Wavefront OBJ file of the C-alpha trace (Angstrom):
o trace
v 0.000 0.000 0.000
v 1.062 3.571 -0.690
v 0.033 5.814 2.192
v 0.272 9.608 2.321
v -0.267 11.307 5.686
v -0.637 15.074 6.114
v 1.646 15.760 3.160
v 2.538 19.408 2.520
v 4.667 20.580 -0.419
v 5.699 24.197 -0.980
v 6.717 25.191 -4.495
v 7.352 28.890 -5.218
v 4.114 30.542 -4.042
v 2.053 27.328 -4.370
v 1.185 25.052 -1.453
v 0.002 21.477 -1.937
v -1.844 19.958 0.995
v -2.124 18.924 3.645
v -3.143 15.695 1.851
v -4.156 12.280 3.172
v -4.402 9.462 0.643
v -4.224 5.656 0.645
v -3.690 3.626 -2.521
v -4.313 -0.108 -2.229
v -1.999 -2.557 -4.057
v -3.263 -3.233 -7.588
v -5.354 -0.042 -7.717
v -5.587 2.263 -10.711
v -5.986 5.705 -9.149
v -6.909 8.595 -11.432
v -6.103 12.130 -10.251
v -8.265 14.750 -11.951
v -7.861 18.507 -11.858
v -7.329 21.644 -13.917
v -3.860 22.918 -14.850
v -2.056 24.298 -11.803
v -4.128 22.295 -9.309
v -1.065 20.452 -7.978
v -1.428 17.079 -9.725
v 2.100 16.949 -11.167
v 3.612 18.354 -7.961
v 2.005 15.453 -6.070
v 3.443 12.857 -8.488
v 6.913 14.425 -8.352
v 6.804 14.411 -4.549
v 5.739 10.761 -4.414
v 8.548 9.869 -6.838
v 11.157 11.846 -4.881
v 11.846 14.582 -7.436
v 10.382 17.174 -5.076
v 10.799 17.301 -1.311
v 7.897 17.491 1.123
v 7.859 20.385 3.589
v 6.105 18.114 6.078
v 4.100 14.909 6.263
v 4.917 11.297 5.483
v 4.919 8.967 2.474
v 4.962 5.212 3.074
v 5.277 2.368 0.556
v 4.630 -1.155 1.821
v 4.930 0.130 5.381
v 8.342 1.751 4.829
v 8.827 5.502 5.259
v 10.212 6.756 1.926
v 9.653 10.473 2.548
v 13.341 11.353 2.699
v 14.685 8.736 0.284
v 16.149 9.812 -3.052
v 14.115 9.126 -6.184
v 16.289 6.180 -7.191
v 15.788 4.482 -3.818
v 11.991 4.550 -3.726
v 11.078 1.836 -6.218
v 8.642 4.164 -7.996
v 8.527 4.823 -11.742
v 7.384 8.102 -13.319
v 6.336 8.578 -16.959
v 5.923 12.154 -18.200
v 3.812 13.466 -21.060
v 6.995 14.337 -22.996
v 8.513 10.827 -22.470
v 12.038 12.056 -21.440
v 13.804 9.270 -23.352
v 17.555 9.229 -24.002
v 17.820 10.687 -27.547
v 21.329 9.330 -28.173
v 20.240 5.723 -27.529
v 18.146 3.340 -29.612
v 14.767 2.008 -28.451
v 16.434 -1.222 -27.344
v 19.156 0.646 -25.441
v 16.594 2.832 -23.658
v 14.791 -0.264 -22.334
v 18.119 -1.973 -21.609
v 19.488 0.898 -19.484
v 17.413 0.492 -16.256
v 17.935 -3.279 -16.356
v 21.703 -2.719 -16.431
v 21.458 -0.186 -13.582
v 19.570 -2.761 -11.496
v 22.331 -5.302 -12.053
v 20.153 -7.724 -14.008
v 22.209 -10.481 -15.650
v 23.007 -10.250 -19.372
v 20.806 -13.170 -20.528
v 17.945 -12.036 -18.310
v 18.295 -8.507 -19.716
v 17.903 -9.801 -23.271
v 14.797 -11.769 -22.305
v 13.282 -8.841 -20.370
v 13.809 -6.386 -23.236
v 12.012 -8.802 -25.579
v 9.207 -9.300 -23.044
v 8.634 -5.572 -22.501
v 8.925 -4.778 -26.209
v 6.254 -7.401 -26.911
v 3.992 -6.055 -24.151
v 4.290 -2.514 -25.525
v 4.140 -3.746 -29.154
v 7.434 -2.096 -30.132
v 9.454 -5.185 -31.162
v 9.781 -3.821 -34.697
v 11.216 -0.547 -33.350
v 14.039 -1.903 -31.199
v 16.856 -0.771 -33.517
v 15.284 2.608 -34.270
v 16.657 5.937 -33.039
v 14.410 7.685 -30.516
v 14.256 10.845 -32.642
v 12.542 8.955 -35.483
v 9.556 7.800 -33.383
v 6.020 9.172 -33.413
v 4.411 10.467 -30.221
v 2.540 7.230 -29.614
v 5.609 5.098 -30.292
v 7.698 7.221 -27.932
v 5.113 6.861 -25.172
v 5.124 3.073 -25.552
v 8.926 3.005 -25.318
v 8.828 5.288 -22.280
v 6.408 2.913 -20.552
v 8.616 -0.076 -21.421
v 11.712 1.665 -20.046
v 9.942 2.614 -16.816
v 8.566 -0.916 -16.342
v 12.105 -2.259 -16.833
v 12.982 -0.686 -13.472
v 10.255 -2.904 -11.911
v 8.599 -0.083 -9.923
v 6.344 -0.904 -7.012
v 4.091 1.953 -8.164
v 3.829 3.389 -11.678
v 3.154 7.146 -11.873
v 1.785 8.582 -15.125
v 1.717 12.341 -15.697
v -0.843 12.993 -18.487
v 0.690 10.300 -20.744
v -2.121 10.472 -23.330
v -2.782 14.203 -23.599
v -0.662 14.878 -26.700
v -1.839 11.846 -28.700
v -4.471 11.627 -31.439
v -7.801 9.887 -30.584
v -6.911 6.536 -32.164
v -3.546 6.371 -30.407
v -5.200 7.375 -27.129
v -7.620 4.455 -27.398
v -4.806 2.013 -28.169
v -2.732 3.175 -25.208
v -5.739 3.087 -22.858
v -6.106 -0.595 -23.702
v -2.363 -1.086 -23.170
v -2.457 0.627 -19.769
v -5.407 -1.568 -18.853
v -3.323 -4.645 -19.695
v -0.445 -3.410 -17.515
v -2.877 -2.896 -14.645
v -4.371 -6.378 -15.072
v -0.894 -7.810 -14.469
v -1.124 -6.420 -10.919
v 0.699 -3.112 -11.261
v -0.377 -0.282 -8.955
v -0.851 2.854 -11.074
v -1.450 6.523 -10.243
v -2.421 8.472 -13.361
v -2.832 12.247 -13.605
v -5.241 13.557 -16.242
v -7.804 16.258 -17.024
v -9.712 13.909 -19.386
v -12.862 12.311 -17.922
v -12.757 9.541 -20.573
v -9.315 8.454 -19.338
v -10.641 8.524 -15.786
v -13.814 6.557 -16.513
v -12.202 3.925 -18.737
v -9.175 3.208 -16.532
v -9.700 4.314 -12.943
v -10.732 2.004 -10.096
v -10.742 5.129 -7.898
v -10.819 8.851 -8.704
v -9.405 11.782 -6.747
v -10.229 15.385 -7.722
v -7.700 18.073 -6.738
v -8.319 21.831 -6.709
v -5.875 24.487 -5.491
v -3.640 21.920 -3.872
v -6.369 20.141 -1.894
v -8.366 16.953 -2.423
v -11.977 18.053 -2.890
v -13.580 14.680 -3.665
v -12.616 11.036 -4.044
v -14.497 7.828 -4.800
v -15.655 5.604 -7.644
v -16.058 7.125 -11.120
v -19.855 6.830 -11.106
v -20.123 8.630 -7.757
v -17.660 11.427 -8.567
v -19.158 12.195 -11.985
v -22.839 11.842 -11.132
v -22.776 13.101 -7.510
v -20.325 16.027 -7.296
v -19.895 17.216 -3.721
v -19.139 20.877 -4.400
v -19.406 23.578 -7.045
v -15.893 23.051 -8.439
v -16.357 19.307 -8.999
v -19.787 19.920 -10.502
v -18.332 22.464 -12.932
v -15.198 20.492 -13.758
v -16.488 16.929 -14.087
v -20.089 16.861 -12.942
v -22.142 14.705 -15.303
v -25.405 13.557 -13.772
v -26.453 11.294 -16.659
v -23.508 8.935 -16.150
v -24.288 5.263 -15.573
v -22.550 1.905 -15.408
v -23.510 -0.038 -18.514
v -23.045 -3.291 -20.389
v -23.450 -3.604 -24.138
v -26.002 -6.186 -25.204
v -24.051 -8.816 -27.171
v -27.214 -9.720 -29.088
v -27.002 -6.438 -30.997
v -25.903 -7.076 -34.588
v -26.167 -3.694 -36.319
v -22.782 -2.240 -37.336
v -23.152 0.945 -35.265
v -26.489 0.819 -33.428
v -26.177 -1.071 -30.153
v -28.177 -1.518 -26.981
v -26.746 -0.963 -23.513
v -28.244 -2.202 -20.265
v -28.134 0.187 -17.298
v -29.596 0.223 -13.801
v -31.834 -2.792 -13.112
v -32.275 -3.801 -16.729
v -33.170 -0.535 -18.479
v -32.228 -0.748 -22.164
v -30.962 2.259 -24.103
v -29.950 2.470 -27.771
v -26.740 4.222 -28.793
v -24.234 4.520 -31.620
v -20.836 2.924 -31.015
v -18.250 0.890 -32.893
v -17.708 -1.296 -29.830
v -19.213 -4.765 -30.220
v -19.420 -5.774 -26.546
v -18.058 -4.950 -23.136
v -18.735 -3.134 -19.879
v -18.166 0.513 -19.121
v -20.263 3.656 -18.768
v -22.771 5.574 -20.840
v -23.288 9.298 -20.630
v -25.493 11.912 -22.210
v -26.148 15.558 -21.488
v -29.332 16.884 -19.954
v -29.661 19.373 -22.815
v -30.030 16.426 -25.233
v -33.058 14.961 -23.436
v -36.556 15.913 -24.631
v -39.608 16.067 -22.362
v -43.155 15.890 -23.776
v -46.723 15.441 -22.613
v -47.409 12.865 -25.320
v -45.197 10.090 -26.628
v -42.748 11.755 -29.007
v -42.997 10.453 -32.578
v -39.530 11.698 -33.506
v -36.438 9.806 -34.639
v -35.380 9.255 -31.009
v -35.105 5.510 -30.406
v -35.147 5.849 -26.637
v -38.576 6.813 -25.338
v -39.695 6.223 -21.759
v -42.607 7.187 -19.529
v -41.210 8.355 -16.212
v -42.029 9.779 -12.808
v -40.973 13.372 -12.055
v -39.022 13.250 -8.800
v -37.860 16.861 -8.520
v -36.918 20.107 -10.203
v -34.785 23.167 -9.464
v -33.469 26.368 -11.018
v -30.091 26.194 -12.727
v -28.074 28.600 -14.846
v -30.075 29.361 -18.037
v -33.114 27.274 -17.208
v -34.494 24.488 -15.063
v -33.288 21.007 -14.152
v -35.966 18.321 -14.002
v -35.278 14.886 -12.497
v -37.244 11.981 -13.956
v -37.189 8.343 -12.841
v -37.277 6.081 -15.929
v -35.635 3.150 -14.143
v -32.667 5.374 -13.408
v -32.848 9.035 -12.390
v -32.302 11.192 -15.485
v -31.382 14.879 -15.262
v -33.034 17.029 -17.957
v -32.180 20.666 -18.699
v -34.996 22.775 -20.160
v -35.808 26.464 -20.514
v -38.121 28.339 -18.140
v -40.617 28.647 -20.993
v -40.649 24.864 -21.559
v -40.994 24.267 -17.834
v -44.115 26.425 -17.715
v -45.528 25.112 -20.997
v -45.185 21.484 -19.853
v -46.707 22.385 -16.461
v -44.008 20.407 -14.683
v -45.148 21.619 -11.254
v -48.569 20.043 -11.791
v -47.478 16.769 -13.329
v -46.481 13.471 -11.785
v -45.387 11.694 -14.973
v -43.970 12.690 -18.347
v -42.507 11.262 -21.565
v -38.712 11.272 -21.948
v -36.903 10.922 -25.295
v -33.149 10.515 -25.867
v -31.596 10.263 -29.328
v -29.247 7.307 -29.787
v -26.709 9.663 -31.364
v -26.482 11.695 -28.145
v -25.543 8.699 -25.975
v -21.811 8.057 -25.586
v -20.307 4.733 -24.487
v -16.971 4.641 -22.640
v -15.579 1.115 -22.560
v -13.758 0.023 -19.429
v -10.128 -0.920 -20.114
v -9.497 -2.546 -16.733
l 1 2 3 4 5 6 7 8 9 10 11 12 13 14 15 16 17 18 19 20 21 22 23 24 25 26 27 28 29 30 31 32 33 34 35 36 37 38 39 40 41 42 43 44 45 46 47 48 49 50 51 52 53 54 55 56 57 58 59 60 61 62 63 64 65 66 67 68 69 70 71 72 73 74 75 76 77 78 79 80 81 82 83 84 85 86 87 88 89 90 91 92 93 94 95 96 97 98 99 100 101 102 103 104 105 106 107 108 109 110 111 112 113 114 115 116 117 118 119 120 121 122 123 124 125 126 127 128 129 130 131 132 133 134 135 136 137 138 139 140 141 142 143 144 145 146 147 148 149 150 151 152 153 154 155 156 157 158 159 160 161 162 163 164 165 166 167 168 169 170 171 172 173 174 175 176 177 178 179 180 181 182 183 184 185 186 187 188 189 190 191 192 193 194 195 196 197 198 199 200 201 202 203 204 205 206 207 208 209 210 211 212 213 214 215 216 217 218 219 220 221 222 223 224 225 226 227 228 229 230 231 232 233 234 235 236 237 238 239 240 241 242 243 244 245 246 247 248 249 250 251 252 253 254 255 256 257 258 259 260 261 262 263 264 265 266 267 268 269 270 271 272 273 274 275 276 277 278 279 280 281 282 283 284 285 286 287 288 289 290 291 292 293 294 295 296 297 298 299 300 301 302 303 304 305 306 307 308 309 310 311 312 313 314 315 316 317 318 319 320 321 322 323 324 325 326 327 328 329 330 331 332 333 334 335 336 337 338 339 340 341 342 343 344 345 346 347 348 349 350 351 352 353 354 355
């Protein structure tokens, strides 16, 4: 276990903490926050690149607070990879093995193993400067894993990659996690967080403002900052129905068996669905539009929000709907108990779990 107790870090005029955090072995912890919130400072302090002003960091019951970075058994991967430009891909992976004193034959086998895991076998003889961003990130992960870290720290490793490469590396990170590696991953991307994280921590101005499971953090924000930054009330655990055969149109099952149609290239799997309250239509009669998802639900509440009203409707799960004041009055929401709810399949997004 990685345990952080009352950690305080002072950097220029910025103060991180005091923070308390426990990371169980085999966890995939996602740290969310805006730029300047203190996410990278936290990773650099855990790794030993920055010194704590006070507090304690323990790994497997051992106090590592004052140990140098090389003594902690923690690996850190940056967004910009930080590879050795004068070495080949193979030599970059080889280097930490040599520093650890791994035998020659074992080094050869380990380089092959890590290159296969990261799918860079064909790049081993290439110069680092000739690699694409995605290739460089794979090599950086392989090199860091070669040091056999007890905890793997990732500082926005996917932020500079194109969408396809991001998806590929999410799957790869999921595979690393399934092998038992404890990972702490900093990001500002809710898709990264939902698809990879077993736990989520939200940081603002150097303090932890919320932590928990993805579904709870996204759908039940505990304060205004979390609500603004990652609040997403229509966010539900889901499983794609494997019976679906259409190329793009699929059916997901949420809640206690509620079925919802959506467009996705995924063929099967578990994850989350999300849609925005502005994309939900309320009507007094069943809507005869192109929306494939139509439900008759019970109004459970309503409240004023910025630029309109929020109406909560129970259709088997509680759906948050954003409508104008004019629509609220026209539909006579205050006088109604039930109402029709329509959601276009094209407005429903599926995020597949990679862990």
